C-alpha positions in Angstrom: -9.3 -32.8 10.0 -12.4 -33.7 8.0 -15.5 -31.5 8.4 -18.0 -32.7 11.0 -21.0 -34.5 9.5 -23.5 -32.7 11.7 -25.0 -29.8 9.7 -25.4 -27.5 12.7 -21.8 -28.1 13.8 -20.6 -27.5 10.3 -22.5 -24.3 10.1 -20.8 -23.1 13.3 -17.4 -23.3 11.7 -18.3 -20.7 9.1 -16.9 -17.2 9.6 -20.0 -15.2 10.6 -18.7 -12.2 8.6 -19.2 -14.0 5.3 -21.6 -16.9 6.3 -24.6 -15.4 4.5 -22.7 -14.0 1.4 -23.0 -15.5 -2.1 -20.0 -16.9 -3.9 -19.7 -17.7 -7.6 -18.6 -21.2 -8.2 -19.1 -21.6 -12.0 -20.8 -20.5 -15.2 -24.5 -21.0 -15.5 -24.1 -23.2 -18.6 -21.9 -25.7 -16.6 -24.9 -27.1 -14.8 -26.9 -29.0 -17.4 -30.6 -29.8 -16.9 -30.9 -33.4 -15.8 -27.2 -33.8 -16.3 -24.6 -35.1 -13.8 -23.9 -33.3 -10.6 -21.2 -30.6 -10.4 -18.8 -30.8 -7.5 -17.1 -27.7 -6.3 -15.1 -26.7 -3.2 -16.1 -23.6 -1.3 -14.8 -22.4 2.1 -13.1 -25.8 2.7 -16.4 -27.6 2.0 -17.4 -29.9 -0.9 -20.6 -28.6 -2.6 -22.7 -30.7 -5.0 -25.0 -28.9 -7.5 -27.7 -30.3 -9.8 -30.1 -28.7 -12.2 -33.5 -30.4 -12.7 -35.5 -30.8 -15.9 -37.2 -27.4 -15.3 -33.8 -25.7 -14.9 -34.0 -25.2 -11.2 -30.7 -25.4 -9.3 -30.3 -27.3 -6.0 -27.2 -27.6 -3.8 -26.0 -29.6 -0.8 -23.0 -30.5 1.2 -22.5 -34.3 0.9 -22.4 -36.0 4.2 -23.6 -33.0 6.2 -27.3 -33.5 6.6 -29.2 -30.3 7.4 -26.3 -28.0 6.5 -27.6 -24.9 4.7 -26.6 -24.7 1.1 -28.6 -22.9 -1.6 -27.7 -22.1 -5.3 -29.0 -19.4 -7.7 -28.4 -18.4 -11.3 -27.3 -14.7 -11.4 -25.5 -12.6 -14.0 -24.4 -15.6 -16.1 -22.9 -17.4 -13.1 -23.9 -19.9 -10.4 -23.9 -18.5 -6.9 -23.9 -20.5 -3.7 -24.6 -19.4 -0.1 -23.8 -21.7 2.8 -25.5 -19.6 5.5 -28.9 -20.0 7.0 -30.0 -16.4 6.3 -28.7 -15.6 2.8 -28.4 -11.9 1.9 -30.0 -10.6 -1.2 -27.9 -11.1 -4.4 -26.4 -7.9 -5.7 -28.5 -5.9 -8.2 -27.2 -5.3 -11.8 -29.9 -3.9 -14.0 -27.5 -3.3 -16.9 -26.9 -7.0 -17.3 -30.1 -7.6 -19.3 -30.0 -4.3 -21.2 -30.3 -4.5 -25.0 -27.1 -4.5 -27.0 -25.1 -6.3 -24.3 -23.6 -9.7 -24.4 -22.1 -11.9 -21.7 -18.8 -13.8 -22.1 -17.7 -16.2 -19.4 -13.9 -16.3 -19.8 -13.1 -19.3 -17.6 -11.9 -20.3 -14.2 -8.3 -20.2 -13.0 -6.9 -21.7 -9.9 -4.6 -19.4 -8.0 -2.4 -20.5 -5.1 -3.0 -17.6 -2.9 -5.9 -16.3 -0.7 -9.0 -14.9 -2.4 -8.8 -11.6 -0.6 -5.3 -11.1 -2.1 -6.9 -11.5 -5.6 -9.6 -8.9 -4.9 -7.1 -6.4 -3.5 -4.9 -6.8 -6.5 -7.9 -6.2 -8.8 -8.5 -2.9 -6.9 -4.8 -1.8 -7.4 -4.2 0.5 -10.3 -0.6 1.3 -9.3 0.7 -1.9 -10.7 -0.7 -1.4 -14.2 2.5 0.3 -15.7 4.8 -2.4 -14.3 2.9 -5.7 -14.5 0.7 -4.8 -17.5 3.2 -2.6 -19.4 2.0 -1.4 -22.9 -1.5 -2.9 -22.2 -3.1 -1.4 -19.1 -0.3 1.0 -18.3 2.8 2.7 -19.4 6.0 3.7 -17.6 5.6 7.2 -19.0 2.4 7.6 -16.8 2.8 5.9 -13.5 1.1 8.4 -11.2 -2.3 7.2 -9.8 -4.6 10.3 -9.7 -6.8 10.9 -6.7 -10.1 9.2 -6.7 -13.1 8.8 -4.3 -13.8 5.7 -2.2 -17.0 5.1 -0.2 -19.0 2.4 1.6 -22.6 2.8 0.6 -25.8 2.2 2.6 -26.0 -1.4 1.2 -22.6 -2.2 2.5 -20.9 -2.2 -0.9 -17.5 -0.6 -1.4 -17.2 1.8 -4.4 -14.2 3.6 -5.9 -15.2 6.3 -8.4 -13.3 8.8 -10.5 -10.5 6.4 -11.3 -8.6 7.6 -14.4 -5.6 6.0 -16.0 -3.7 6.3 -19.2 -3.9 2.8 -20.9 -2.1 1.9 -24.2 -4.6 -0.9 -24.9 -7.6 -0.8 -22.5 -9.5 -3.7 -24.2 -9.5 -6.1 -27.1 -11.4 -3.3 -29.0 -8.8 -0.6 -28.3 -7.2 1.2 -31.2 -4.6 3.1 -29.3 -3.8 4.8 -26.0 -6.7 6.3 -24.1 -7.5 8.0 -20.8 -9.8 5.4 -19.3 -12.4 5.9 -16.6 -12.9 3.1 -14.0 -15.5 2.5 -11.3 -14.8 -0.3 -8.9 -17.7 -2.0 -7.0 -17.1 -4.7 -4.4 -20.5 -6.3 -3.5 -19.0 -8.6 -0.9 -15.4 -9.4 0.2 -14.9 -11.9 -2.6 -16.9 -10.4 -5.4 -15.6 -7.2 -7.2 -16.9 -5.7 -10.4 -15.2 -3.1 -12.6 -17.2 -0.6 -14.8 -15.0 0.5 -17.6 -16.1 3.1 -20.2 -15.7 1.8 -23.7 -15.0 3.9 -26.8 -18.1 4.8 -28.8 -20.6 4.3 -25.9 -20.8 7.5 -23.9 -22.6 7.1 -20.6 -22.3 3.3 -20.7 -19.8 0.8 -19.4 -18.4 -2.7 -20.0 -18.6 -4.6 -16.7 -15.8 -7.0 -15.8 -16.6 -9.6 -13.2 -13.8 -11.1 -11.1 -15.7 -13.5 -8.8 -13.5 -15.3 -6.4 -14.4 -18.8 -5.2 -12.4 -19.2 -2.0 -11.5 -22.9 -1.7 -9.1 -22.7 1.2 -7.7 -19.8 3.2 -4.6 -19.7 1.0 -6.0 -20.9 -2.4 -8.9 -19.9 -4.6 -10.5 -20.3 -8.0 -11.1 -17.0 -10.0 -14.1 -16.8 -12.3 -13.5 -14.2 -15.0 -16.5 -12.8 -17.0 -17.6 -9.7 -18.8 -20.8 -8.0 -19.8 -19.8 -5.8 -22.7 -21.1 -3.6 -25.6 -18.4 -4.8 -28.1 -20.3 -6.5 -30.9 -17.3 -6.9 -33.2 -14.7 -9.0 -31.5 -15.2 -12.7 -31.0 -15.6 -14.3 -27.6 -12.2 -16.0 -28.2 -10.5 -12.6 -28.8 -12.0 -11.1 -25.7 -11.1 -14.1 -23.6 -7.5 -14.2 -24.9 -7.0 -10.5 -24.0 -8.4 -10.9 -20.5 -6.5 -14.1 -19.9 -3.3 -12.3 -20.8 -3.9 -9.9 -18.0 -4.7 -12.6 -15.5 -1.7 -14.5 -16.6 0.5 -11.6 -15.8 -1.0 -11.1 -12.4 -1.0 -14.8 -11.4 2.8 -15.3 -10.6 2.9 -12.1 -8.6 -0.2 -13.1 -6.6 1.3 -16.6 -5.9 4.6 -15.2 -4.7 3.4 -12.9 -1.9 5.1 -13.6 1.4 1.7 -13.7 3.0 -0.9 -15.8 1.1 -3.6 -14.5 3.4 -4.3 -10.8 3.4 -2.7 -8.8 6.2 -5.0 -6.2 7.7 -2.3 -5.0 10.1 -0.6 -2.0 8.5 2.6 -2.9 10.3 2.9 -6.0 8.2 2.2 -4.3 4.8 2.1 -0.6 4.7 -0.2 1.0 2.1 1.2 3.6 -0.2 -0.5 6.9 -1.2 -1.9 5.2 -4.3 -3.7 2.6 -2.2 -6.9 4.4 -1.3 -9.0 1.5 -2.6 -6.9 -1.1 -0.9 -6.9 0.8 2.4 -10.6 1.2 2.4 -11.0 -2.5 1.4 -8.8 -3.7 4.3 -10.5 -1.3 6.7 -13.9 -2.7 5.6 -12.7 -6.2 6.2 -11.5 -5.2 9.7 -14.8 -3.5 10.5 -16.9 -6.5 9.6 -14.7 -8.7 11.7 -13.5 -11.0 8.9 -11.0 -13.6 10.1 -11.2 -16.3 7.3 -8.5 -15.7 4.8 -6.9 -12.9 6.8 -3.3 -13.0 8.1 -3.5 -13.2 11.9 -2.6 -9.9 13.5 1.0 -9.9 14.8 1.4 -9.6 18.5 4.3 -7.3 17.8 6.0 -5.7 14.8 6.8 -8.1 11.9 10.2 -9.9 11.9 13.1 -7.7 11.0 15.7 -8.3 8.3 19.1 -9.4 9.5 21.9 -7.7 7.5 25.6 -7.9 7.7 27.8 -4.8 7.6 29.8 -5.5 4.5 31.7 -2.1 4.4 32.3 0.9 6.5 34.2 4.0 5.3 34.5 7.7 5.9 32.8 9.8 3.3 33.2 13.2 4.9 34.5 14.8 8.1 32.4 13.1 10.8 30.4 11.0 8.4 30.6 7.3 7.9 28.8 5.2 5.2 27.8 1.6 5.8 27.0 -1.0 3.2 24.5 -3.6 4.5 24.1 -7.0 2.7 22.2 -10.2 3.3 24.3 -12.7 5.2 23.1 -15.4 2.9 23.8 -13.4 -0.2 21.3 -12.5 -2.8 19.1 -9.4 -3.1 17.4 -7.5 -0.3 13.8 -6.2 -0.5 13.6 -3.3 -3.0 13.7 0.3 -2.1 12.5 3.5 -3.8 14.4 6.9 -3.8 13.7 8.8 -0.6 13.2 5.6 1.5 14.7 5.0 4.9 15.5 2.1 7.2 14.8 1.6 10.9 18.2 0.4 12.3 18.1 -1.5 15.6 21.2 -0.8 17.5 22.9 -2.3 20.6 21.2 -1.3 23.8 17.7 -1.2 22.2 18.2 2.0 20.3 16.3 2.5 17.0 17.4 5.1 14.5 16.2 6.0 11.0 18.7 6.4 8.3 18.0 7.3 4.6 19.1 5.0 1.8 21.5 6.2 -0.8 21.1 3.4 -3.3 20.7 3.9 -7.0 18.3 1.8 -9.3 19.1 -1.8 -9.7 21.4 -1.8 -6.6 19.5 -4.4 -4.8 22.5 -6.3 -3.6 22.8 -4.2 -0.5 21.6 -1.1 1.3 23.9 2.0 1.7 23.3 4.4 4.6 25.5 7.3 5.9 25.6 8.4 9.6 26.9 11.8 10.8 28.5 11.7 14.3 26.3 14.1 16.3 28.1 16.1 19.0 25.0 15.9 21.2 24.3 12.3 20.3 21.7 10.4 22.4 23.6 7.2 21.5 22.6 6.4 18.0 25.3 8.0 15.9 28.0 7.2 18.5 27.0 3.6 18.5 27.2 3.4 14.7 30.6 5.1 14.6 32.2 3.5 17.6 30.6 0.0 17.9 29.4 -1.1 14.5 32.1 -2.7 12.3 32.3 -4.8 9.1 31.2 -8.3 9.8 28.7 -7.3 12.4 25.0 -8.3 12.1 22.3 -5.7 12.5 18.5 -5.9 12.6 16.7 -3.5 10.2 13.1 -2.9 9.2 11.9 -3.0 5.6 12.5 0.2 3.6 9.7 2.8 4.1 9.2 5.9 2.0 7.4 9.0 3.1 9.6 11.2 0.9 8.8 9.8 -2.6 9.5 11.4 -5.9 6.5 12.8 -7.9 6.7 11.2 -11.3 4.7 14.1 -12.9 7.5 16.7 -12.3 8.9 18.3 -15.4 12.0 19.3 -13.5 13.3 18.4 -10.0 15.2 20.5 -7.6 17.1 18.6 -4.8 18.2 20.8 -1.9 20.4 19.1 0.7 21.8 20.5 4.0 24.7 18.5 5.5 23.8 14.9 6.1 20.5 15.5 4.4 22.3 14.6 1.2 21.5 10.9 1.8 17.9 10.6 0.5 18.6 13.2 -2.2 21.6 11.2 -3.5 19.3 8.2 -4.1 16.8 10.5 -5.8 19.5 12.0 -8.1 20.7 8.5 -9.0 17.2 7.4 -10.0 16.5 10.6 -11.9 19.8 10.3 -13.8 19.1 6.7 -14.7 15.7 7.7 -16.1 17.2 10.6 -18.1 15.0 13.1 -16.2 15.8 16.8 -15.7 17.1 17.7 -12.2 19.7 19.7 -10.3 21.1 18.9 -6.8 22.3 21.7 -4.5 24.3 20.7 -1.4 24.7 23.2 1.4 27.3 22.4 4.1 29.9 23.8 6.5 32.8 23.2 4.2 33.9 21.0 1.3 35.4 18.6 3.8 31.9 18.1 5.3 30.3 17.4 2.0 29.4 13.7 2.2 29.8 11.7 -1.0 31.5 14.6 -2.7 33.6 12.4 -4.9 30.7 10.3 -6.0 28.6 13.4 -6.7 31.3 14.9 -8.9 31.8 11.7 -10.8 28.2 10.7 -11.3 26.5 14.1 -11.9 29.1 16.5 -13.2 27.2 19.7 -14.1 24.0 18.6 -12.4 25.1 19.4 -8.8 26.3 22.5 -7.1 28.2 22.6 -3.8 27.4 25.6 -1.5 30.1 25.5 1.2 30.7 27.7 4.2 28.0 30.3 3.2 27.0 32.8 5.9 23.2 33.0 6.6 22.5 35.9 4.2 24.4 34.3 1.4 22.5 31.1 2.0 19.2 33.0 1.7 20.3 34.6 -1.5 21.3 31.2 -3.0 18.0 29.7 -2.0 16.2 32.7 -3.6 18.1 32.2 -6.8 17.6 28.4 -6.9 13.8 28.6 -6.3 13.3 31.7 -8.4 14.6 30.3 -11.6 12.1 27.5 -12.1 8.6 27.2 -13.5 5.3 25.6 -12.4 6.4 22.1 -13.5 9.2 22.0 -11.0 9.1 20.1 -7.7 11.6 20.8 -4.9 12.8 18.2 -2.3 14.6 19.4 0.8 16.3 17.5 3.5 18.6 18.9 6.2 18.8 20.9 9.4 15.6 22.6 10.5 16.8 26.2 9.8 17.5 25.3 6.1 14.1 23.6 5.8 12.3 26.6 7.3 14.3 28.9 5.0 13.3 26.9 1.9 9.7 26.9 3.0 9.5 30.6 3.6 11.3 31.6 0.4 9.2 29.2 -1.6 6.0 30.7 -0.1 7.2 34.2 -0.9 7.9 33.2 -4.5 4.5 31.7 -5.0 5.4 28.0 -4.9 2.4 25.8 -4.3 2.7 23.6 -1.2 2.1 20.5 -3.3 5.4 21.2 -5.2 7.5 21.5 -2.1 8.5 18.3 -0.3 10.4 18.0 3.0 12.1 15.2 5.0 12.5 16.2 8.7 15.1 15.0 11.1 13.0 16.1 14.0 9.7 17.9 14.6 9.4 21.2 12.8 8.2 22.9 15.9 6.8 22.3 19.4 4.6 19.1 19.4 1.2 19.7 21.0 -0.2 16.4 22.4 -3.2 17.8 24.3 -6.7 18.2 23.1 -10.2 16.9 23.5 -10.6 13.9 25.9 -11.6 10.6 24.4 -12.0 7.0 25.2 -9.3 4.5 24.1 -9.9 0.8 23.8 -7.0 -1.7 23.5 -8.4 -4.4 21.2 -6.2 -7.3 22.3 -7.1 -7.1 25.9 -10.5 -5.3 25.6 -9.2 -2.8 28.2 -10.7 0.7 28.0 -9.1 3.9 29.4 -9.8 7.6 29.3 -7.3 9.8 27.6 -7.6 13.3 29.2 -7.0 16.6 27.5 -3.5 17.2 28.8 -2.0 13.7 28.3 -0.8 11.8 25.2 -1.9 8.2 24.5 1.6 7.0 25.2 1.6 8.7 28.6 -1.7 7.1 29.5 -0.6 3.7 28.4 2.6 3.9 30.5 0.6 4.9 33.5 -1.3 1.6 33.3 1.8 -0.4 32.6 1.0 -1.1 29.0 4.4 -1.2 27.1 4.7 0.5 23.8 8.0 1.0 22.0 8.9 4.7 21.4 11.9 6.6 20.3 11.6 10.3 19.3 8.1 10.9 20.8 7.8 13.8 18.4 5.9 12.0 15.6 8.9 11.8 13.3 10.5 8.4 13.7 7.5 6.0 13.4 8.7 3.6 16.1 5.4 3.7 17.9 3.3 3.2 14.7 0.1 1.2 15.5 -3.0 0.0 13.7 -6.4 1.8 14.0 -9.2 -0.7 14.3 -12.1 1.8 14.8 -12.5 5.5 15.3 -11.0 8.5 13.5 -7.4 9.6 14.5 -6.3 13.2 14.7 -2.9 13.0 13.0 -0.2 15.3 14.3 2.9 13.5 13.1 5.4 14.1 10.3 5.9 10.4 9.6 2.9 9.3 7.7 2.2 10.5 4.2 -0.9 12.5 3.4 -2.6 9.5 1.8 -1.7 7.3 4.8 -3.3 9.9 7.1 -6.4 10.1 4.9 -6.7 6.3 5.0 -6.7 6.3 8.9 -5.4 2.8 9.0 -2.5 3.6 11.3 -1.3 6.4 13.7 1.5 7.5 15.9 0.2 7.5 19.5 3.1 9.5 20.8 1.6 12.7 19.4 -1.7 11.9 17.6 -5.1 11.8 19.3 -8.7 11.0 18.3 -11.2 13.1 16.4 -13.9 10.7 17.3 -15.3 10.2 20.9 -13.8 6.7 20.9 -10.7 5.1 19.4 -9.8 1.4 19.2 -6.2 0.5 18.6 -4.6 -2.9 17.9 -2.6 -2.9 21.1 
């Protein structure tokens, strides 16, 4: 549908969250005094720019008389605002400082939403994989903690970002530990301050200004204000265009071209502090243009076919799940699990056992529980090869720490499943590890043949040990390693508690001990300070009293919310936080996810703030 020709009506179609923001649409030198008009597309509108003989810019929207449209020169670029009350342009005093030069490196069309491009710019975790041997290295993949804040001007900052880079810029002479500061002056305009060699206390400033043409397409303007007086503009441009060229195909192949703000669609990882804050900021300002609509329910599940079912120990069956259409399934990382939707509406979480490169299917193992509530019995008795199942995407709250010098894997019974995946990945990378498997007997040791074949002297079976012998074995295992060792434990609660208590007694730091729980580690307290809860989709507001959980209150007013364990372990009731600060009491979200406050489990968690708004 063409834009309306009435300027007021056209103005009404702008998203108010960005209506008065400024957008770069070209380099300053592109508009020549007394030259022909420049035509650009911005927010689904055609914009015409001219520069008069005095150098002054003017802008209009052809065919839309009276529609606001102003243009300004700023930091080497042309900025346009389509609102009737333009905000001040961002300040950048360094731009005109002596010894600096400005290089406009061109404009590139990208077939994805502009918010996607900005979020990718903020993401350091992809450096070792997408920009290997340039901005990152596979030997240093860990994203170190950094600070994110929204300042009084409404600008988003990420400070203290440090990363090992083999070739940080065109002027680099070798690997360096690089300091980054990110600054996002409006949702489509990020800057990066990057400390260059030989200029202490100063920074090159990279501009990635996004010109959103449509909700799912944009033009990216790449420029830099730098202190490098040696390399030519062509060399600098070639280096930066290499980086953008590596990012472009990934950006254009996202499932969602518009940026999802719903954490149920795309779950941020612990390295995503900047991305989480960026998405939360967009939610808080109410941005809708370029944003993936919030799902009314959880995102579509994967449909998988049971390709194989076999017994791998007494009472334990393994299942191989593949795509019915063939081809790979979404990737997993060691420690990840699947939500498996079973007949009768049951949802159960099962850890993946896959090794690296095994993307042709998912492998899970299920122990038949004597006191089954239906899940393990359904898998053993009702699920057969050829059946179709619905599963969620792999989720990982039990990820390996890539900085570990040595890794201990301690499994109890069926807790071997995530640790088997970890062992396979560690072995493939040639890393130092040892796997200890505690179980009732050798007959109960799931995947025993595979463990013996794949790991030889790197795994130990501890079968049929009495409690005191188990404690002594754990003391030997934990007592024989140094401060570079990380320990991962999964199994029955008594084993987990034993490992935790022995580790504490031996001086293990909490950050080096990692646990995956089958159920809550202790009684779950759901009471606390009363607060007001608003359901964003209906606007309905209710009071959550001190003695009741959010889920209980919602049930009392006939608001349906899917639950399973109601102990904060399974993640079935996961929902998105729109406003307010949750008080996290679950064992499902990672520490970084809890810190990001983008999602919560209402079965056990409450609010620290007086009010809480959930996407329900």
